[in-house]
Every structure is written in C-alpha cells, then in structure tokens.
N, C-alpha and C positions, 0 to 999 in steps of 0.2 A: 369925459362926462357921461357919455352913453354907456361905457363899460361899467361905471359906478352904478348907474341905474339898473343895468342888467344884473350885476352882481347882487344888488340889494333885492331885486325881484326874485332871483334864484334862491337866495337865503330865505326870503319870506315864504316862498313856495315850499321849500324844504321843511321849514319850521311848521307850516300848516299841515303837511303830510305826516310829520312826526306826531303832531297833536292828534290828528284823526286816527292814526294807527294805534295810539295809546288808549283811545276811547273805544272800547269794544261795544258793539251794538247788541251782543248777546247777553242776556240777563243771566246772572249766576243762580245756582239752585237756592242758595241762602236768600238772595234777593226775592226770588219767586215765593219762598215760604213767607217771608215778611210781608210782601205785597198782598198775599192772599189770606193771611191769618184771620182777618176780620171780614172777609168776603162771605156773604151768607150761603153761597153754594158749597163752601168748604167746611170741613171739620178739621181743626188743627189741634194736635196734642203734642206736648213735650213730656216725655216719659223718662224719668231717671233710671239708670241701669239697675239700681238697687230694688226696683219694683219686681224684678225677676227673682222669684223665690226658688233657689236651688239648694238642695241639701249638699253642702260642700263635702261632706264625708263620702258621698257617692260619686263625686267628680274625679276624673283623672287629673294629673298635674297639668296636662295640656289644656283641659277644659277649664281648670281653675285660672290658668294664665290667660286664656281667651276671655273669660268672664271679667277678670281684673283689668283687661285692656278697654272694656266698654265704659263709656261715660253716660250717654243718653240716646234716646230714640226721638226723632222728630217725625211726626206722622201728619200728613196732609191728605185728606180724602175728599173727593168730589162725588157727590151722589147725583146721578143723572135722573132728571124728571122730564116729562113732556115739555114743561115750561122752560127748561134751561138746556135743551138739546143742542142748540147752536153754541152756547157758551161751553158746553162739554167738548164739542169738536175743537173749538178754539184753544181751550186750556190743555187738552190732551196733546194737540199739535205743538203748543208752546213747550210743554214738558219734554216731548220727544226731541225738539230742537235743542233744548238745553243739554239733554243727555247725549246728544249727538256730538258734543264737544269732544275732540280727541283726547283731552285730559282724562275723561272717564274711560276706564278699561273694562271690557265686558268679562264678567266672571262666568255667567251662565244665562241661558234663556229659559223662560218658564212658559209652558203651554198646557192648558187644560180645556175642557169643554166650555167652562164658564169664562175664562179670561186668559189673556196672554200677558207676558211680562218679561222683565229682564233684571238681572242683578249686575250692577256695575260698581266700580270702586275708584277712589282717588288715592294715589300714593304709589309707592314702589315696593315690589316684592313682599317682604315680611314687615313693612313699615306703612301699613294702610291706616289712614286716619278717618276715612269715611267710606261706608258701603251704602249704596242706594238700591232699594228694591222698588220697582215700578210695576204695578199690576193694573191692567186696563181691560174692562169689560164693556163692550158696546151697549149692553143692556143696563148695567148697574152704575157704571162710572169708573173712577180709578182711584188708586191709593198710591201714595209716594211716601216711602219710609226711608229716612236717613238714619243709619246706625253710625253714631259718632264715637270715636275712641282714640287711643294713642297706640301707634305702632301695632295695629292688629295684624295677625297672620291669617291669610285666607284658609289654609289647611286647618288651623286651630278653630277658626270660625265655623267651619263645616262640622267639626266635632261638637262644638258648643250648640249648634243648631239641633243636633241629634239629642243633646241633653235637654234643650229647651222644650222639645216635643214631649218630654216626660215630666216637665216641671209644672208648678202651680203658679200661674200668673195672677196678679192682684186683679180680681174681677172688676172692682170699681173703676180702675184706671182705663180699662178697655170696654166698659159698658157701652159708652156712646159709639165707639168704633164698631163693635160687633153688631149693633143694631142699625148701623148706617146702610148696609147693603141689603137689609131685609125689606121686603115689600111693605 
C-alpha cells in the first residue's frame, strides 16, 4: 500500500514538473508586441514590405531575391519622457530579457553617440524568418523592429540594406515614427 502511494506521489510530482517546464515564464517577442500595441507609451506600426519602393531594374539578382523574401516590418517604439522614465527602464529591461533568449542569434551590435543597439535573428543559416533590430537611447527611448520574411539570407539582407539606403520609402507610413524621437 505504501509503495502504491509513493509511486502515485512520484508520478504526480513528475507530471507537475513536466507541466511547469512546458510553461515558459519568458514572454515571446510577438506577445510583447501584442501586449503593448495599445499602450500609450508606445507607437506600433505594421508595415508591409511593398511599402519599400525600389527600382527593380537597379537591383542585383541577390538584392531582388532578398526583397522577395521580406513580408513585413513590425515596429514598436517607446518615446521616453520625464513622466514615463520608470516605465522606460522597465520596458527596456523586458525587451533585453526577451532578446537574451538563446534562440536569438546575434548578427551585429550597433553603437553611436545617440544610441546603442543590436541586430539579432531567428532561424538557421540561410533560412532566417525573423530579424530583430533593437535600438536604445537613454535620452529618447527605444525602437524594436521585427523584419519578417521567408528563408531570408543574412548576406543578402546586408546587400538589400545598402539598396534601401538609396531607396524612396513611403513617407506617410513612417511619418509618425520619424517624429517620435524628435523633441
């Protein structure tokens, strides 16, 4: 009888541990976007890839392939003010915790006088489905940009970034974002 109780207790404990292990306490990046889309401290934009106006004739085959692999951009920006300084610290720490997940692989670090940041990705080798750009300025706030696509290649993305620097982006779509970090 005691062996049966012990056996049931061990099975119950094992099931409980399996359940707890399956429930990750870390919020996903997608959940973070959804949870903060309506937060007044944030500006949230979903931008389709076709908003990028590139002259296809001036793109290399590699750049065309990279552009074709893009689906959309999710942009979430937090503008820091004196009133929300504590919320900024909490939200910035939360994003850094999410991006600390080992599933995110670092592509490069960004450092300038105004902000620091990181570019990370999810996926393997030349089959990347998500690139995340996080820029953080202690004075202005932070921006989190998810570049979503299908089987993106990091080398191709770098070439596409060069082409984007020369492109004409639809001003209306980025009007709110560009004004976000201006005083």
